[in-house]
N, C-alpha and C positions, 0 to 999 in steps of 0.2 A: 281266280276268281272272288268277288266278293258279290254281296247281295244288300240292297236296299229297300225296308219295306215301308212305304208313304200310308200312316199312319191315321193322318186328318187331324182333328182340334175338337175343341168341346163346342164351338157354337158350331161345328157341321151333327150331321147326326140328329137332325131334326126329326127327318121322317123316324126315327128309329125310338121315336120317343113312346111311351115312358122309361122305357129298357135302357137307355143311354144316359139317366139322370143318374144310375143305383153305378153303371160300370161305363169306363170306357167300351166304345164300340168295337174295337177293335179284339177286347177282352172277352167280349159276348160270347159264352158257349154255343157252338154249331155242333150236331154231334157228336156231342159230351165234350169235347176240346175248345176252348178259346179258338174265334176265328183266326185271329193270325197266328197260332200255331198249326195249322196246315201251310203256310206258306213258310214257315221255320224249317217243317220239319223236311219239305220238298226241297228246300235250299241247302239244307244237311247232307243230302240224299247226291246232289251234285260234285263229283269226284274233283279235287281241287276246292272247294270250299273254303277261303279262310276267315271270313268272317262276316256276320251277319249285321247290318244298320238297319236299325227300326227309325223314321225319323218323323217329326210329326210337332204339336205344339199344345200339346197336353205336360200340365206342370207333373212333373216326375212324382208318382206318389203310391203307396206302399204297394196295390194293389199290381202296379205296373211293374216295382221295381222285384218284389215276389217271385211274379210271372218272369223273370227276363232270368233271376238266378235258377229257377228249376227250369226254364228250357234250356241254358246252357247247361249245365250238370244232366239233360236228358240227350240234349243230341252232341255232344262234344264238341261245340263250335264256340267262338267267344262272338257274345250276341251285346251291342251295348246299345245304347238309347241316344239319339243326338236330339234337344230341343231349339226348333225353331222360336225368334225374336219374337215373330207374328206368322199370319198366314200368309206364305209367299208360292201360293200356285206349285203345280208337280215337276215344273221346271226348276222354280225359285230354291227351293231347298238343297235341291243336290249343287245349284251350283255354287248355294252358302258354303256347304260343306265339304267341297269339290279338296280339298286339302285331305280330309278325314277319308273319304271313301278314295282316294289314290295313294296315300300312306303305305308302305309296302310293296310298292309297284304291282298293282293291281293291272293285269292285263285287259281285262271284260271284266263286268259287271250288269248282273241283272235289279232290273228295277221292277217293283210290281204294287199296284193298289193292294191294300189291305181289305177295301168292300166287294172283293171278287170272291166268289168258288171256282174251284179248278181243279182237272190232274195235274195242272203245272207241266207241261213238257218242256221243262228245261234242258235237259240232257239234248232232247231232240232239237233244242232251238241251238247249241252248239253246233251241232253236226250239219245242220242248214245252213249255216254258217260260213262252217266251212267248205261245204259244198257250192254254196251259191255266190255270194259276194266273197271280195277278199279280205283280209283279216281287218280291216278298219271300218268293214259297213255295218250298219247297224238294224237289228230283227226286230219289227215287233210281232207281236203274238195276234193273230186274227183268227176269227171264225163266223160262219155262216149265218145271218138273219134273216128272215122275211123281208119282204119289200119294204112295207108300211114301218114294221118298227125300227126296221136301221137306220130314219131319220132320228132314232133318241141316241143315235151313238156317234162317235169318231165313223167315217164312211172309207175304206180304203179300195183304188182303184192300182189294182197291179198287172204287171206285165204277164201274159199267162204261160210263157214260157220260161221267162229268170224268174218271178216273182217280186222284180225289182218294182216297186211302190211309186206310181206315174203322178197320183194326185191325192191328196189327205183333203176331207173336209168334216168340221168337226161340228154333228149335229146338223146337216145342210135342211134348209127349207124345203129340198123337192130332191128325188129319187137321184143319187149318185154311186151307188155298189150296194152290194146285199154282205158283201164282207166288214165286218165290223172291228173297231178295235178292244183286244179285250184288256187293255190297263197291265201287261205284262210286256216288257222291254229286256232286251240283252244291248248294249250300249259298250263301246269302249274310250277309252279316257277324250280320244276326239271330238267325242259330243259336247263336251264343255267351250271347244271352242265356239261351236253354232248356238251354244248358249249365250255364252260373252257376248256376240255382237248381237242378239235378240237384248241385252244388257245396256250395250253401251246405245244403240238404237232408241232402248226406253230414256237415258240419258238425255241423250240429246234435244229428245221430244219435250223433256219436262223444262232442259232450258230453256225452252223457246218459250212454252207457258209461264212468265215470268209467277203470276200470282197465286199457281199452285203450288199447297205446301205439301206436295208430297213428295217426300223424299224416299219413302220406303217403296214409292210404284214403280222405280226402276226394278226393285229385287225381285216383284212379282211376274214369274216367267210362268207361262203355262205350256210347259209339253206342247199338249195336243193343238192349239190355235197357232204358240208362236214360234215354234220348233219344225213339228211336222210337215207343217204348212210349206214352210218354205224348204226343208228335205225333200221334198217328191219330188222325184224328175232329175233330182240330180246324180243318180246313181248312186248315192250311198247308202238307202234304206232297203230294206228287203221286209217282205210278211210272209210268216210259217203261219199256213193254215189248218188250226186243231178242228179234229172230227170228235175228238172228246166231249166230255161234258163241260159245261161254260154256265156260270148265272153273275147276276150282281147282286152285294145282297144291300138295297139300299133303305129298306122298308124292313120293319119288322114282320112283314107278311113273307118274306123273301126270307128270311131267317131259314123260315120250316123249310119251302121249296129245297135251300142250301142244305140244311137239313141230310135231306131223304138224299138228296145226289153223293154227299157225303155216305152216308150210311149205305149207298149201295156200293160204292167202293169198299170200303170195309169189308168187303167179302174176300177182295181179293187182297187188298192192304193191309188190314187186321181184323181178321177174322176171331183175335180173343175179347174185342170190343162188341161183337155181337151176343145180346142174349140168347143161349135155346130152349126151350122145352128140355124141364125138367120134371121128374116125376117128383110129386107135392110142390111145384113150382108157378108160378102161374102161366099163363098160356098165353104163347108169343103167337103173334103172326105177324111176315115177313121181315123187315131188319129194326130191329129196336135194339138201342144204347142202354143200358142201367150201369149206375154207378153201382160201385159194390159196397157202400154207404150204405143205400138205400133198402127200405124194407115192406116189401110188398107182398099182402095178401096171396094166398094161392089158388084163390077163385076169382083174381084180376083179369083182364086180356088186355092186353096190352100190343099194339102193332094195327096195321104196318106204319114208317115211319112218326116212331115215337124216341126220343131222349129224355133219360129221368136222371134229374141231379143227384149231386150229395144230400143225403140226410133225407132225402124225399121218404113219405108214407105215404102208401097206397094201401087202402082200406077192400073188403069182400066187396066182391061182384064190382067193382070197379070196372068201366070200358073207359081206355083210353087211346086213340087213333089222329094221326096226323097233326101231333103235337109236342114244345116241348115242354118239361115242367123243370123247373129252376130248383136249385139248392134250399134245402130245408121248407119247401113246400108239403102240406099235408090233404091227403085227398080222403075223402071220408067214404064210409060205406054206401053204393050203389051209387057213386058218382058218373056222370056220366063227360066226359071229354072231348072236344072234335075240334079240329083248327084251331087251339089256343095257343097261345105263351100263357104258362101259369107263371107268375112274377117271385123272387124271392121268399119265402116265409109265406107265401101264400095260403089261406086257408079256405075248402070247398066243402059247405057241409052235407048232409048226407041227402040223398036221394037228387040234389042240385044239378041242372044241363048246364054245361057251359058251351057255347059251338060260335063258331067262326064261321065267314066262309072263304073258302082255298082263293086263292089268287095264280094261282099254278098257271103257267103258259099251254096254251090249248094243244091238247094229246094229240091229236090230227096232225098236227105240222108239225116237223122232224125240226122246221129252222125257227119254231116260235119259242123267243125268249120271254120273261116274265114282265109284264109292264109295272114300271114303278109308278102306279098311280098317286096320286093327290089324295091327301084324306078326306077333303071333300069336291064335291063335284056338283054346278048348281046350288050350292048352299047345302047340299042334302050330304051327311056320311055316306063315304062310299062303301057300302058292305063289302067287308075285308075280314082277314081273321081277327078274333078276339083278344086280348091284350089284357091281361092283370097284371095291375105294374105289383112291385114290392109290397107284403104285408097287409091283404085286401083279404078281407073276411067277406066270403060270400053265405050268407045262412043257408039252412036246411031248405030242399024243395022249391027253389026257385029257379028260373029261367031267365041266363043272362043269352043275350042272342047279337054277335056283329058289335061289340061294344068295345070301347077300350077306359080302362079304369084305371086313373092315376093312384098312385102310392098311399098307403096307410088309411084307407077308405073302410069303413063297415056298411054294407048294402045293407037293405030291411027290405029290399021287393026285389021282383023280375023288371029287366031292364031288355028294351031291343033297338036297336040303329041308335047307341049314344054314347056318348063322352062325358064319362063321370068325373068332374072333376072332385 
């Protein structure tokens, strides 16, 4: 078995700005560890996992290399990064590196999108394939969404008895199905034949367009629109439906929601990562992650759903809720931080209040998903979580509401519903 994690590249992640300026989005910490580490950990747990490949078109940089070395040591699985020469789409990349994926005689491999958070039921998908399809069938992980939100995803129509996918539509314009694609797949080497057919077809179409300069366009292949749509109804594609948690991490606001889902899971999977109330320690409410190097005053109140990074300082009487505080930030006495991501090395002055509007799914609808809202609606900033980029300084006694502050800004007054460039 192998696993491929698609991490995308620098021109993506625009909705994740200003945080993606500082660190590649897959390395952004969610619930205290880099987003993609949750994927690697899930893959490493599957018996027989021989290698994990990260695939994308980030320039290999120091942060990525350091992360890969430490993840290899921690999870005892070879992990490599394969860099695409251009954005090749979800199918083009794995087709381009098919020899690397199949080397060593891989019988099957998982493909996971890096920008989802999930319980990753990989073992269950393997067992499901043995029970349902033959050994050459492919499995998509699916989950239930509500009728209106399903339109934002790939929709799957499956046979109720066999779970065979009969129809697949990516982001349909009218209602097709409540079962949506989670961006996690189990393939066998046979998938390359199907991707190869798309590649051939693309090449033929390009040959007919004489004036096109797009030599690279034949290589750009999207698994969802190009491959699954064609495979549906052929008896080779199945859907494994999960009721466990799942969410996309498209915008910075969805990172706080993903953090909550993972912190919740830690009570079962990593209880040692959750902070406990101790005599002389800060007040902990609900699930909170605190990096061991952070220094927190005993009168601070943290939680629920708070993640405190490396070397963070939290002063007396500080209140933090539903927020991610990144490494090196410092919250001075009596600050209040709600629904906010505080960037690396940022400083919030005494008695200041920094607050955003949560963009959580509807709590009364069990199938609601998070809306990946656009930043603006009707020319106005959509109220969402507040984001401070790295090295932002907020003075004492000001209020920052529903605002996005770009890196290296020193504010002098209060702001509301603004992007501070």
